[in-house]
N, C-alpha and C positions, 0 to 999 in steps of 0.2 A: 196556761202559758201564753206570753205575747211572742209573736210571730218572730221579733227583730232579735229575740235574745240568742244569742247563742247555745250553743249544747257543747259542751266539752266531751272531746273523742270517747273519753273514756265511758259516758252516759249517752252517747250518740244512738244507742239501740235501747238505749232504757224505755222498757215497756212494761208493764206488768205482769208477771209471767203466770200464768195457772201452776198454780202449786196442784203436784201429782201425788201428795201426800193424804193418806185418806185422816179421816179426823180422830180414829183409835190406834194409830200408828205412835211409837213411843217418841219420834222427833218429829211430829206437828206443830209442835210450840216453838222447838229449837227453827224451824224453815218459817214459821209466821214472823217470828223474832228476827232473822234475816232481812228478809224481805222489810218489814217495817224500818228499820234502822237503814237499809239502802234508800227505800222513799224519803226516809227522813234527810238523809245524807245528800239526795237529790234536791229535793224542796230547798233545803239551804243553799246551796250553789246556787240555784236560780235566783233565790231572792238576793244573794250577795252579788249576781251579776248585775241585777237590778237596780239596785244603790249607787253600784259603783259607776253605773250609765247617766242613772242619774244625780250624781255629785259631780262627774266630769261634763253634763250640760250647764248646773249649776256656774261651775268654775267660767264657762267661756261665757255663758252669760255678765257676768262679774266684772271680767275682765272687757268683753266689750262697752258694758257703764263705764270702765273706770278709764277705757281709750277715750271714750266719747264725752267725759264727765264736761269737761272746756264746753262743749258746744252745747250740753244741756244747760250748762246756767247762763250760758251766752241768750238761748232762746227763752229762759225763765225773765231776765231780767228784762228784755224788749219785749214780753207780755207786762212785766211790771210797769215799764215805761208805758207799753200803747195805753195800760188802767190809769195810769197818772197822768197823761198829756190829754188840753183840756182845748188843742186845735186840729180841725180834721187834716191841716195840710200837716202836722207833726205824726199823727195816727198812720195818716199814706205813707208817709215816708218808711213809718217804723214796719209799717205792714212788708212795703218793697226790700227791708232790708232783711225779712225775716224770711221772704221768698226769694231771695240771693243763698242766704243761707240753706236753705232748704234744699236747692238746687245745685248748692256745692254737694250737701251731705249726696243726693241722689246720684250726682255725678260723680261721686270717689265711690260709693259702694258700685257702679255700674265698671267701674275700671276694674275697681276688683275683681269683679263675676267677670268680664272681659279679659284681666291679665292671666287668673288663673284657667279659663277656656284655650287661652293663647299655649298656657305652660302644658297641658295636659295636650293639645293639639301637634305643640313641637316631641313630646316625648312618645305619642304616638308615631308621629312620622321617624322618627329616629329607632323603634322600636320595627316599624314594617322596614325599613332602607336595611337593617338589621337581619331579619327576618328574610329578605329577596336573597341577600348576599347569602346569607347560610345555603338556603335553596340552591343558590349557584352552585355553590358549592359541593352540594347533596346530587344536581344533574353530574357535574364534572367527574365527581369519585363514580358516579354508577355506570359512565360513557367508560371511564376506564376501565372499571371493572368488568366491563360487557367486552372492551376489547381484547383484555388479557382472556377473559374466557375464552371466546372466539379464537382469537391465534393458540390458547391451549389443547383447545378442540379439533383446532387443525392440525396442531402435532397428535395427538393422540389416533387422530384418523390415518393421518402418514403411516403413522406405525404401527396401527390395526393393519391397514395395506401390507407394509413391506412386512409383517409378520405370516399373513396370509399366502404372500409370494414364497416366504420360507418354504411356509408348511407343503406347499405346491410342488416347490421344488424337493424336500425333503421325502415326502411321498414319491414323486417319480424315481429319486433315488434311491428308494428302499425299494421299489418295483423293481428294477432293472438288478438290483442282487439278491 
């Protein structure tokens, strides 16, 4: 199995289990058949994943080729002109043109990478700001909770002191009678 192949949750702990059935038991053949069916199903899923991933890569490559078809045909045409040209000056002009085209392509690729990076960074910044805002709200809520707990603790303590005073008065009153 390739390391980049995802594993479905159903099979995340798929390991060939040791069979705890002896060969002379009645259900030995059934257990082996069930395990073989499970293994076959697992292998089929992994194969399907590989096929789908490969097809997705093929589609991406085809779309990239279709997107750059004009550029490819332009570069081929310049190569043909270069081969057909007889003068050194024409060849130099064609080479300069090819170089400009290639520079344009590399700049387009660089701008694409930079834009994706900037997009990811801006999304990460938004996430970080939201995380900080939520952390601030959590701190505020914890402070409010602690304050309420302290107030409640103070009330309980006051009630306890009042109860103890009443108990002392009651004991004194009972000892007098």
